[in-house]
N, C-alpha and C positions, 0 to 999 in steps of 0.2 A: 338544475343540478346541484349536489352540493358543491360547496365552496372548497378548492385547493390550491393548497401552492403551487405557482407552477413545475416547479421543478422536481415536484412528485408526479407527474403525469410521465406514462411510457415513453409517451413521444413528444421531446422536448419542445415542437413546433404545434403539437394538438393544443387542442383546447381540451380546459380545466374538468375533471371526468369524477364518479364518485369513487370510493377506495375498492367497491367489489368489481367496478369497469377496468379499472388499473389492473386488479389481481388476476381479473381473464384475461387481459393483454398479455401478460405477464406470462401467466400459464403456457395460453397460446402457443407463444414461440418458443415457451422452455421446453415444451413435448414437442417441437414439428421435428417428424425424424430427418427435413432434409437441414434443421437447425445444427449450433452447439448442442442444447440442453443436456445430451446425455452427458456430453464430457464438462458441461460446467457445472452440473450439481451431484454430489453423491446421494445427496437426500433432497426430496423435494415434499413440499407440505402442501395441501388445500388450500386451508387458511380463510377459507370464505367465513368462520363464524366469526374471526377477528377483524375481519372488512367491515361485514354486515355493522358490528358492534362499533366500527368505528364510524358508519357513515351514520348511524342512527346519533350519536355523541356528535359530531360538527353539525347536525341539521339542527338540534336543541343547543346550537351554540353553547357546546359543554364540552369541546375538544381539550383534549389531555396537555398537549403542546402541538407546536407546529408541526412537529413529525408524525401527527395523528391519520393515521391510513395510509403513510407509506409505504411502500410496497420493496422491502431490504433483504438482502441477502446477507449469510453469515459466512465467513471461513469454515473449515470443520475442522478446526482445533479450539472453538467456545463448547464447552459443555452445555446439552439440553439435557433436562433430570428426562431419565428413563430413554435414553440412546447413549449409547456406546460416541467415545468422541475417535474418529479416524485417524484423525492427523495425515489424511492421503495416504494413507496403508490400508492394504487387502488384510496386513499380518494382523492387524487389531479387531478384526471382526469378533475375534473371540473373548476380548477384554470384557470386563465388569462396564456395565453401564453405568453412566451417570446419576447422582442422584440429587443432584440441585443444578438448578439453570447456571450459566458463569453470571458475574455480577455484570457483566455489557449486555447480556440477553435479556436478565432481568430489569435493565435500564432501559432498553430500547419496549418490549411492552409496556410497561409503565407510562412511557411516553406516546402507547397508541401505535409503535409500530407493526407493520403486516409482517412477518417472518416468511420469508416466501420457500425460503431452501439454505441448504450450506451447500457451501462451493468446495469447487475440485482446489489443488492445490499440490505443490513439490512436496513430497513426500516428508514429513517432520518438517518442513518450512527450511529443508538448508539448499537452497538454490536459489538464484535471481532468474533464473529461465522461464520453468513453469511446466517442465515435462513431469509427466507422470506417467508409468510404464501400465500402471495399475488399472486405474480410470480412464487413461488418455489424457489428450492434450491439444485444451481447448485452444483453436486456431486465433489467430488474431484477427481482429475485423478490415484492417489492411491487406490488399491485396491478398484475401483469402484462399485463392486458386494456388496461389503459393507456399503455403499451410507456412508459415511465420509464428515463432513463438509467440505467448501475450507476455511474458515476463512473469515472473515469481518471485517469491512462492505463493503470493493472491492470487495465482493465475484465473480461475474461475470468476473470483471478485469481479476481478476488468471486465470480463467478457460477459458474464449477467447485466453488467452497466450498460456496456457497448450496444449491446443487440435486443435490448429493449426488454430483459427476464425482469429488472429489479431497477426501481429509480436510484437507487444505491448501494451501497456496499460496506461492508465491514471487514478486515483485514489487520495484520499483522506485521510491524515494520521494524526487522530486525537490522536488517542492510540494505534497506533499499525496499521491503516485498509490499507497502503497499503503491511508494512512489514510482517504483521502475515498472509493474504493467500495465500502471497510470501514463506513463509515459509513452510507454508502446502502445497503447488501445486509444490514444489521442484524447485521454481523460483527465481530472483534476485528482491529486488525492494529497493528502496530507498525513504527516508523522509529526504527532504529539511530543513533547518532551515526553521521558519514558514514565516518569512516576505520575503526567497528569492523568491518566485511565486508569483503574483499577482492572486486577489481570488475575484476578480468583477467577479459578474456574477454566484459564485457557492452558493449553496443554503449551510447556514451557518450550525455547529453544535455549536461548542466552539469559539468564537475569538480568544481566549488567547490560543488556542491550535492548530486549523485547518491548514495545510499546502496540499500544492497539487505535487504529487511524481508520479513517473513512474513504471511501472513492468514491467521487459523483461527476457530473459531467461539468460542473464550476465550482467556483471558489463559494457562490451562495449553499449551495449543495453540503459542502466540507464544512462550513460552519453549520449548518442546523445539523448534520448528524454529531459532530463533535462536541455542540451544546447538549447534547443529549447526554454522550458518552462520558463527559469530563463533568458535566453540571454548572459550567462553564460557557456564560455566554461572552462573543468578540465582541467587546465596547468600546476598547478605546479607538478616537480618531487616528486616523493614517497620517505624518507629515505632507506637509504640502509640496516641498521638494524634497523628498527622502534620499539618504544617501547609500548609496550602493555597492559593495565591494567587490569587483571580479579577482578570484584567486590569481594569479601567472604562475602560479606554482603546480603539477600535480594534474587538477581536474581537465588541464585543458589542454594533457597529451595525447598524443595519438585519437583525436578527436575523426569521426567519419566525416568526410565532405559535406554530406546533406547535413549532419548536426551544426560543424561550423558554421556554414552562411547560415541558419536557422538560429542559431545563437547572435551571431552578431546582427541579423538584423533585428530582434528583438532589442536588443541593446539599442538601438538607433529610435525603436519608436518609442521605446521610455525614455532615453534623455528628450524626445521631442515632447515625449509627456511632463517634462520639466521633474524627472528624478538623475541624480548627480549622481554620475557612476565612475568610479574612482581604481585603476586597475592597482591593486596591492602586490606586493611579493609576500609569500606565504611558503617561506622553505620548510616549513614543520612538518605541512603535511605531508611532503615524503619521506617521512619518521612515520606515517601509518601502516606501512604496509610488515616493519617489525613486531608489529602486532599479532600477525599472523604467522609467525616464523615456527611459534611450538604447537601449529594448527589453526589458532582462531580463537574467539572467544564462543563462538557459535555452536564449532563443534564439539569443543571440552566440556562448556556448560551444559551441552547436550544431553554429551554421553553421563557428566556427573551424574547429572538429573533423572537418568533413566538407563542407567547401564544396566543393572537386572533384566530389564524388559528387552531392552537391544540386545544384549547377549543371547535371549530365549528366542529373538523371532528373525533375527539378523540374516537367517539363510531364504527367508521367505520377503523380503526387499530389497530396494531397488542399490544395487552394489555402489552406483553414482554416489548414492547417498550415505548407506550403510557402511561403508568403509574407510569412508573421513570421520564417521562419529569412531569405529573402532581403535582407528590410528590415532586421533585426539585420547582416548583413554591411553597412552601410552606417556603423555605429558607428565611433568615434576611437577611439585607442588611449587618450585623452584621457579618454572617455566611463567607460569600461570600467578603466582605475584609479584613476577618480573614484571607481566604484562600488564597487572593491574597499576605499577609503578609508573610505568611509562605511558600509560593513558590519563592517568591524571596529572601527570605535568606533562604531555599534550594540550588537556583542556584549559588548564591555569595559562599556557602561553597563548593559546588561541585565543580564550577571552581578552588579554590584554592586546593584542595585536588587533581584533575587532571593535572594541570598548564604543569607537567613536563613531560606526556606521550601523544604520537599521537595518540591514539585512546583509548575508552576502549574495553572492548571483553565481549562475554557474550551470552546466548543463546536468541533467539528470542522468543523460546514461549518454556515455560515448558513442553508441552507435545505435544506427537505429535495428529494430527488431532481427534478428538473420532469421535465415530458413530452417527448419527442423532437419533438412535432409542435411545440412552443412555441420549438425552437429556430433553424428555417427559415431566421429571417433573422439574416442574418449579425450584426444590429448587436443582438441578442438573445443570440446564441451567444456574442459577448466579452463581454457584460457577465456575462451567465451565468458563463462559466468565471472572469474576476476575481472575481466573489462567492463561488465556493465552492472556488476556492484560497485565499483570502484568510487564514483561519485558520491551515489546515495549514501553510501556506508557511510561518509565521512562523518554526516548528520550524525548518526549513530554511534560514532564512535568519541566525538565530543561532546555528545551529550546535550544537544540541541532541537530543535522542534526544525520543521522545511514541509516543503511543501512545491510540488510540481503542478505545474500549470503549459496546456498544451502553447507551442510557440513554431509550428510552422505553417506555411501559405495551405491553402483550400488546395487539396488534392495532393499531396506531397506527403511524404514518409512520415507518420509523427514522429515529432521529437519533444521533450520535456524542458521545460527552464523551470532551473528549482531555484527560489528563496530560500536562506537559510537563519532561521533567527537563534538569538540570545535560548538559554535552559530556561524556562520558566517562563520565556515572552511570548505562548503561544497563540495570546488574546491579540495583542499588537502586530503577530506576522499575519493572523487571519486578516484584519481590517487590513494590513498592507496592501496584502494579495486580493483582494476584492477591490482595494483604490488601482491596482495596477493593472487588473486584469486585460482587462482592453486593450490596452496597449501593449500589452506581454503575447495576447494571439496575434495570428496571422490575417492576411486580409485571406 
């Protein structure tokens, strides 16, 4: 068989296979009428020619990268030349097609990745829950019979990986949209520092916060994908006795018991593995909700970027999404610049408070994935969404890199432990995550 990096096989416990075999297995899963494929993908590609070309290259010893032949999904807000970028909205169907691939898509193709399709998402990426009334909501793999949310906004991205429709996925993360679905679906998700990965050809939500990152089964997968997306491999050696800070303010409030138990158990395992863990006071985190007082960066900047489009198509969009954009359009310039000032001050305070630590550590999400039926009421939807994005969004608002790693015991509800690094310290954080991964994961 053609050699392949183990994590690129459709079955993480299976033998290496050719790219063509991997693609066939992924497509079969995506097309299974009893599976989630119809809700996971907005566009599904055959990609047979790309897989065959990869097999030929690797058989001749001319692989383009370690990612050559890997079957990868991309979130449906990345431009692909000749296609309309829907961004999770059927109202976009009549818009002009993209004239060029997004920078990220170009990097994947140049590395030999086999792009299997575009994945479903919360409309215009404005929610951490992953619901989509147009294309349907992909169901969380955990207790699927209970119809739980996958997390968002990169909902289809996570389920494409959890269900073996792709070996890895590329999403975006503005307030947790890579790490939340990764945590809910028992996967690993990495949010780089916002400036690390180019965003040309990406449908924007919030220019101040948007980042492009991977979802994979493990840290190794995220490292391989990030190396292609950013052009930088994770090379620094992790410290033997890393110093990890647990903020005892804000991010540990209102934890669901299953989350608190899994997180505490993971901290004990990390200490046993040699990590030095210190509780720290971080009262400044309680100021973060003030950044949403006028609507928040995502709705305000998203509306500013797409005002003409949104006003034209509003009636055909999810009101839970579009009403937030339209209301944010009422924010004043004074409101917005006060948000920028407060954010900059919080970034400086956080830098000073955490400079002696290798990473912050906290639960990725305060709750386990709720049932879709429990979000039928608008009040419940908005309340749960706020709690779901709370912890993950701290990394975006403080302009940091972060990674979510599963930490629950086998058979229990998926729970993510999040490591948060300093701005620009992405390679160091990925190396640290790789060194700590076995301790973080439950038995």
